[in-house]
DRENSE-660903 format. One record per residue (C-alpha): residue in one letter; chain; x, y, z. Coordinates in steps of 0.25 Angstrom, whole numbers. Example, Ala and Ser with C-alpha at 12.3 -4.5 7.8 and 13.67 -1.06 7.14 Angstrom:
<atoms>
+------+------+-------+-------+-------+
| mike | keti |  east | north |    up |
+------+------+-------+-------+-------+
|    A |    A |    49 |   -18 |    31 |
|    S |    A |    55 |    -4 |    29 |
+------+------+-------+-------+-------+
</atoms>
This chain:
<atoms>
+------+------+-------+-------+-------+
| mike | keti |  east | north |    up |
+------+------+-------+-------+-------+
|    X |    A |  -128 |  -106 |   165 |
|    X |    A |  -118 |  -106 |   153 |
|    X |    A |  -105 |  -114 |   155 |
|    X |    A |   -97 |  -101 |   153 |
|    X |    A |  -105 |   -94 |   165 |
|    X |    A |  -103 |  -107 |   174 |
|    X |    A |   -88 |  -107 |   171 |
|    X |    A |   -87 |   -92 |   173 |
|    X |    A |   -94 |   -94 |   186 |
|    X |    A |   -83 |  -104 |   191 |
|    X |    A |   -72 |   -94 |   186 |
|    X |    A |   -79 |   -82 |   193 |
|    X |    A |   -80 |   -90 |   206 |
|    X |    A |   -66 |   -94 |   206 |
|    X |    A |   -62 |   -80 |   204 |
|    X |    A |   -70 |   -76 |   216 |
|    X |    A |   -63 |   -87 |   224 |
|    X |    A |   -49 |   -82 |   219 |
|    X |    A |   -52 |   -68 |   223 |
|    X |    A |   -57 |   -72 |   237 |
|    X |    A |   -45 |   -80 |   238 |
|    X |    A |   -36 |   -69 |   235 |
|    X |    A |   -31 |   -75 |   222 |
|    X |    A |   -35 |   -64 |   213 |
|    X |    A |   -36 |   -49 |   214 |
|    X |    A |   -49 |   -48 |   207 |
|    X |    A |   -59 |   -38 |   213 |
|    X |    A |   -74 |   -40 |   216 |
|    X |    A |   -77 |   -31 |   204 |
|    X |    A |   -67 |   -40 |   195 |
|    X |    A |   -75 |   -53 |   200 |
|    X |    A |   -88 |   -46 |   198 |
|    X |    A |   -85 |   -43 |   183 |
|    X |    A |   -79 |   -57 |   180 |
|    X |    A |   -93 |   -63 |   184 |
|    X |    A |   -98 |   -56 |   172 |
|    X |    A |   -89 |   -63 |   161 |
|    X |    A |   -88 |   -76 |   168 |
|    X |    A |  -103 |   -78 |   172 |
|    X |    A |  -113 |   -67 |   169 |
|    X |    A |  -110 |   -65 |   155 |
|    X |    A |  -110 |   -79 |   150 |
|    X |    A |  -123 |   -81 |   158 |
|    X |    A |  -129 |   -69 |   151 |
|    X |    A |  -124 |   -72 |   137 |
|    X |    A |  -130 |   -86 |   138 |
|    X |    A |  -144 |   -79 |   140 |
|    X |    A |  -143 |   -69 |   128 |
|    X |    A |  -149 |   -74 |   115 |
|    X |    A |  -149 |   -66 |   102 |
|    X |    A |  -158 |   -69 |    90 |
|    X |    A |  -149 |   -64 |    79 |
|    X |    A |  -138 |   -73 |    73 |
|    X |    A |  -127 |   -63 |    74 |
|    X |    A |  -130 |   -59 |    89 |
|    X |    A |  -131 |   -74 |    92 |
|    X |    A |  -118 |   -77 |    86 |
|    X |    A |  -111 |   -66 |    93 |
|    X |    A |  -118 |   -70 |   107 |
|    X |    A |  -113 |   -84 |   105 |
|    X |    A |   -99 |   -79 |   102 |
|    X |    A |   -99 |   -71 |   115 |
|    X |    A |  -104 |   -83 |   123 |
|    X |    A |   -92 |   -91 |   117 |
|    X |    A |   -81 |   -81 |   120 |
|    X |    A |   -87 |   -77 |   133 |
|    X |    A |   -79 |   -87 |   142 |
|    X |    A |   -66 |   -83 |   135 |
|    X |    A |   -69 |   -68 |   138 |
|    X |    A |   -73 |   -71 |   152 |
|    X |    A |   -60 |   -79 |   154 |
|    X |    A |   -52 |   -68 |   148 |
|    X |    A |   -58 |   -57 |   157 |
|    X |    A |   -56 |   -66 |   169 |
|    X |    A |   -41 |   -67 |   166 |
|    X |    A |   -41 |   -52 |   164 |
|    X |    A |   -45 |   -50 |   179 |
|    X |    A |   -34 |   -59 |   183 |
|    X |    A |   -24 |   -49 |   178 |
|    X |    A |   -21 |   -34 |   182 |
|    X |    A |   -28 |   -24 |   174 |
|    X |    A |   -21 |   -20 |   161 |
|    X |    A |   -19 |   -24 |   146 |
|    X |    A |   -19 |   -39 |   148 |
|    X |    A |   -32 |   -38 |   157 |
|    X |    A |   -39 |   -30 |   147 |
|    X |    A |   -35 |   -39 |   135 |
|    X |    A |   -41 |   -51 |   143 |
|    X |    A |   -53 |   -42 |   146 |
|    X |    A |   -55 |   -40 |   131 |
|    X |    A |   -59 |   -54 |   130 |
|    X |    A |   -72 |   -51 |   138 |
|    X |    A |   -74 |   -39 |   130 |
|    X |    A |   -75 |   -47 |   117 |
|    X |    A |   -85 |   -56 |   123 |
|    X |    A |   -94 |   -44 |   127 |
|    X |    A |   -92 |   -38 |   114 |
|    X |    A |   -97 |   -50 |   106 |
|    X |    A |  -109 |   -51 |   115 |
|    X |    A |  -112 |   -36 |   113 |
|    X |    A |  -111 |   -38 |    98 |
|    X |    A |  -121 |   -49 |    99 |
|    X |    A |  -130 |   -40 |   106 |
|    X |    A |  -128 |   -29 |    96 |
|    X |    A |  -131 |   -39 |    85 |
|    X |    A |  -144 |   -44 |    91 |
|    X |    A |  -149 |   -29 |    92 |
|    X |    A |  -145 |   -27 |    77 |
|    X |    A |  -151 |   -41 |    73 |
|    X |    A |  -163 |   -39 |    81 |
|    X |    A |  -165 |   -24 |    77 |
|    X |    A |  -171 |   -21 |    90 |
|    X |    A |  -168 |   -14 |   103 |
|    X |    A |  -179 |   -20 |   111 |
|    X |    A |  -174 |   -22 |   125 |
|    X |    A |  -175 |   -37 |   123 |
|    X |    A |  -163 |   -36 |   113 |
|    X |    A |  -157 |   -23 |   119 |
|    X |    A |  -156 |   -28 |   133 |
|    X |    A |  -147 |   -40 |   131 |
|    X |    A |  -139 |   -32 |   120 |
|    X |    A |  -137 |   -21 |   131 |
|    X |    A |  -132 |   -31 |   141 |
|    X |    A |  -121 |   -36 |   131 |
|    X |    A |  -117 |   -22 |   127 |
|    X |    A |  -116 |   -18 |   142 |
|    X |    A |  -107 |   -31 |   144 |
|    X |    A |   -98 |   -27 |   132 |
|    X |    A |   -97 |   -13 |   138 |
|    X |    A |   -93 |   -18 |   151 |
|    X |    A |   -82 |   -27 |   145 |
|    X |    A |   -76 |   -15 |   139 |
|    X |    A |   -75 |    -9 |   153 |
|    X |    A |   -69 |   -22 |   158 |
|    X |    A |   -58 |   -21 |   148 |
|    X |    A |   -55 |    -7 |   153 |
|    X |    A |   -55 |   -11 |   167 |
|    X |    A |   -45 |   -23 |   164 |
|    X |    A |   -37 |   -13 |   156 |
|    X |    A |   -36 |    -4 |   168 |
|    X |    A |   -43 |     7 |   160 |
|    X |    A |   -53 |    16 |   167 |
|    X |    A |   -59 |    26 |   157 |
|    X |    A |   -68 |    38 |   160 |
|    X |    A |   -60 |    40 |   173 |
|    X |    A |   -67 |    28 |   180 |
|    X |    A |   -60 |    20 |   191 |
|    X |    A |   -55 |     6 |   187 |
|    X |    A |   -66 |     0 |   196 |
|    X |    A |   -77 |     8 |   189 |
|    X |    A |   -72 |     3 |   175 |
|    X |    A |   -73 |   -12 |   180 |
|    X |    A |   -86 |   -10 |   187 |
|    X |    A |   -91 |    -4 |   174 |
|    X |    A |   -88 |   -18 |   167 |
|    X |    A |   -95 |   -25 |   179 |
|    X |    A |  -107 |   -16 |   177 |
|    X |    A |  -109 |   -18 |   162 |
|    X |    A |  -107 |   -33 |   164 |
|    X |    A |  -117 |   -35 |   175 |
|    X |    A |  -127 |   -24 |   175 |
|    X |    A |  -125 |   -21 |   160 |
|    X |    A |  -124 |   -35 |   155 |
|    X |    A |  -130 |   -45 |   166 |
|    X |    A |  -141 |   -36 |   171 |
|    X |    A |  -146 |   -31 |   158 |
|    X |    A |  -146 |   -45 |   153 |
|    X |    A |  -155 |   -49 |   164 |
|    X |    A |  -164 |   -38 |   161 |
|    X |    A |  -164 |   -43 |   146 |
|    X |    A |  -167 |   -57 |   150 |
|    X |    A |  -179 |   -53 |   159 |
|    X |    A |  -184 |   -45 |   147 |
|    X |    A |  -182 |   -56 |   137 |
|    X |    A |  -190 |   -66 |   146 |
|    X |    A |  -201 |   -57 |   148 |
|    X |    A |  -202 |   -52 |   133 |
|    X |    A |  -215 |   -59 |   131 |
|    X |    A |  -222 |   -51 |   142 |
|    X |    A |  -226 |   -36 |   143 |
|    X |    A |  -230 |   -35 |   157 |
|    X |    A |  -223 |   -28 |   169 |
|    X |    A |  -211 |   -37 |   170 |
|    X |    A |  -208 |   -35 |   155 |
|    X |    A |  -209 |   -20 |   157 |
|    X |    A |  -200 |   -20 |   169 |
|    X |    A |  -190 |   -30 |   161 |
|    X |    A |  -190 |   -21 |   149 |
|    X |    A |  -188 |    -8 |   157 |
|    X |    A |  -177 |   -15 |   165 |
|    X |    A |  -170 |   -19 |   152 |
|    X |    A |  -170 |    -5 |   147 |
|    X |    A |  -165 |     0 |   160 |
|    X |    A |  -153 |   -10 |   160 |
|    X |    A |  -150 |    -6 |   145 |
|    X |    A |  -149 |     9 |   149 |
|    X |    A |  -144 |     9 |   163 |
|    X |    A |  -129 |     4 |   161 |
|    X |    A |  -126 |    14 |   150 |
|    X |    A |  -131 |    25 |   158 |
|    X |    A |  -122 |    21 |   170 |
|    X |    A |  -110 |    21 |   160 |
|    X |    A |  -114 |    34 |   155 |
|    X |    A |  -114 |    40 |   169 |
|    X |    A |   -99 |    35 |   171 |
|    X |    A |   -94 |    39 |   157 |
|    X |    A |  -100 |    53 |   157 |
|    X |    A |  -101 |    65 |   167 |
|    X |    A |  -116 |    62 |   169 |
|    X |    A |  -113 |    53 |   181 |
|    X |    A |  -128 |    54 |   185 |
|    X |    A |  -130 |    43 |   174 |
|    X |    A |  -123 |    33 |   183 |
|    X |    A |  -135 |    35 |   193 |
|    X |    A |  -145 |    35 |   182 |
|    X |    A |  -139 |    22 |   175 |
|    X |    A |  -138 |    15 |   189 |
|    X |    A |  -153 |    18 |   191 |
|    X |    A |  -157 |    13 |   178 |
|    X |    A |  -149 |     0 |   179 |
|    X |    A |  -154 |    -2 |   193 |
|    X |    A |  -169 |    -1 |   188 |
|    X |    A |  -166 |   -10 |   177 |
|    X |    A |  -160 |   -21 |   186 |
|    X |    A |  -171 |   -20 |   196 |
|    X |    A |  -181 |   -20 |   186 |
|    X |    A |  -175 |   -33 |   180 |
|    X |    A |  -174 |   -39 |   194 |
|    X |    A |  -189 |   -36 |   197 |
|    X |    A |  -193 |   -44 |   185 |
|    X |    A |  -183 |   -55 |   188 |
|    X |    A |  -190 |   -56 |   202 |
|    X |    A |  -204 |   -56 |   198 |
|    X |    A |  -203 |   -63 |   184 |
|    X |    A |  -192 |   -73 |   186 |
|    X |    A |  -202 |   -85 |   184 |
|    X |    A |  -204 |   -79 |   169 |
|    X |    A |  -189 |   -77 |   167 |
|    X |    A |  -183 |   -91 |   171 |
|    X |    A |  -189 |  -104 |   173 |
|    X |    A |  -182 |  -112 |   185 |
|    X |    A |  -184 |  -109 |   199 |
|    X |    A |  -168 |  -107 |   202 |
|    X |    A |  -167 |   -97 |   191 |
|    X |    A |  -179 |   -89 |   196 |
|    X |    A |  -173 |   -89 |   210 |
|    X |    A |  -160 |   -84 |   204 |
|    X |    A |  -167 |   -73 |   196 |
|    X |    A |  -175 |   -68 |   209 |
|    X |    A |  -162 |   -68 |   217 |
|    X |    A |  -154 |   -60 |   205 |
|    X |    A |  -166 |   -50 |   205 |
|    X |    A |  -164 |   -46 |   219 |
|    X |    A |  -149 |   -44 |   219 |
|    X |    A |  -148 |   -31 |   210 |
|    X |    A |  -157 |   -22 |   219 |
|    X |    A |  -146 |   -18 |   229 |
|    X |    A |  -135 |   -17 |   219 |
|    X |    A |  -143 |    -8 |   209 |
|    X |    A |  -147 |     1 |   220 |
|    X |    A |  -132 |     2 |   224 |
|    X |    A |  -128 |     5 |   210 |
|    X |    A |  -138 |    17 |   210 |
|    X |    A |  -133 |    22 |   223 |
|    X |    A |  -118 |    20 |   219 |
|    X |    A |  -120 |    28 |   206 |
|    X |    A |  -128 |    39 |   213 |
|    X |    A |  -117 |    40 |   224 |
|    X |    A |  -106 |    41 |   214 |
|    X |    A |  -113 |    52 |   206 |
|    X |    A |  -120 |    60 |   217 |
|    X |    A |  -108 |    59 |   227 |
|    X |    A |  -115 |    52 |   239 |
|    X |    A |  -109 |    40 |   246 |
|    X |    A |  -110 |    27 |   239 |
|    X |    A |  -105 |    13 |   239 |
|    X |    A |   -90 |    10 |   236 |
|    X |    A |   -88 |     5 |   222 |
|    X |    A |   -83 |    -8 |   228 |
|    X |    A |   -95 |   -10 |   237 |
|    X |    A |  -104 |    -8 |   224 |
|    X |    A |   -96 |   -19 |   217 |
|    X |    A |   -98 |   -28 |   229 |
|    X |    A |  -113 |   -26 |   231 |
|    X |    A |  -118 |   -21 |   217 |
|    X |    A |  -109 |   -29 |   209 |
|    X |    A |  -110 |   -42 |   216 |
|    X |    A |  -125 |   -42 |   217 |
|    X |    A |  -127 |   -38 |   203 |
|    X |    A |  -117 |   -48 |   198 |
|    X |    A |  -120 |   -60 |   206 |
|    X |    A |  -134 |   -57 |   209 |
|    X |    A |  -142 |   -51 |   197 |
|    X |    A |  -133 |   -55 |   186 |
|    X |    A |  -128 |   -69 |   190 |
|    X |    A |  -140 |   -74 |   196 |
|    X |    A |  -149 |   -68 |   186 |
|    X |    A |  -142 |   -72 |   173 |
|    X |    A |  -140 |   -86 |   180 |
|    X |    A |  -155 |   -87 |   182 |
|    X |    A |  -158 |   -84 |   167 |
|    X |    A |  -147 |   -93 |   163 |
|    X |    A |  -152 |  -105 |   171 |
|    X |    A |  -166 |  -103 |   165 |
|    X |    A |  -160 |  -108 |   151 |
|    X |    A |  -168 |   -97 |   143 |
|    X |    A |  -162 |   -85 |   135 |
+------+------+-------+-------+-------+
</atoms>
């Protein structure tokens, strides 16, 4: 684990303790989001390697400024929503923008859109998109007639499902790239589904074609479950140590319920049948995805010492 991720974990646990002690007004969704810049993103950035010189330099720059961006966005959540909170949030957007530029440079230098290159690039692009919504949330801006909680949850989604889960699919694909069996085919399909799914969900929120929310949720769920299946059955090929393999297996079991709930929630909103409250969704879907699939999974890959 990188020093930034380890330090971020300590800060995040302190924030959780402060919230439980009534010392801050942070919500569960606030804390879920902050797990990304403080822990998930530094873990993920350390696992991404680019071949091209420009892409490598930009990735290195993103890694160096990540702790500063994470500190600024954490301070942003200690303030009421408004101009100052949004300005602090821009520090995190800068980190994500530099990382996304690194991904774009890698695609240009590599002259390839093969999923081996496209999946990690998409993960970083999703993270940058989520950072834009984070700044909107901290500014108190709710575009497209969305509620403030949906704006913040959009930032959460694109950091965890968008960045972390897509990166997990990319890591699995990369470590099986010399195979052409069933596991490779499932990993390839899962990566493509993760690349496509989140933009489809976003289109469902941004356009009158709300059924795209359901379609996108199904696509993402299939991508995550496909990745999880490969993690369970091929973990010995993905990481070397027994503890890392155990973490991968546990992480693979955690997204099954939240993915089904995500599809059910999207369908309920679109078709009008009773569904879970959005706060319950954040508690169950958000926590299991963030703490289970993303944190344990990236932690396992990080502990293996391979990129």
